[in-house]
Residue, then its C-alpha position, 0 to 999 in steps of 0.5 A: m146025691d152026687t159026689m160033687q154035691i157032697i164035696q161042695i156042701v162039706i167045703a161050704v160048711a167049712l168055709m162058713v165056719v172059718i169065716l165066722l171064726q174071724n171076729r171082725g174088729t176085735g180079732l180072735s183075742g176078743v173071743f177069748g177075753g183078750s185086751n183091746n190092743v189093735y194090731l194092723s197085721k195078722r199073727g198066729f191063728e188069725k193068719k192061718l184062718f185068713v189063709a184057710t179062707i182063701i184056700l177053701s174059697i178057691i177049692f169051692f170055686a174049682v169044685s163048682l166049675a168042675a161040677i158044671i163042666l162034668 
């Protein structure tokens, strides 16, 4: 297997995990039995997951383009 394909697979798995950790509607507090409070802004770990999702998707896109070009 090519090195670029292995990198793509690792990034894709990490991206899937980060996306699945973002429990839509209830937030991360709902996963651990938190209250039903609704916050309109992301705080703490949820914000880090959101930023990680954006960064991983950009890296995945760049690696995919590099694999096509090379």
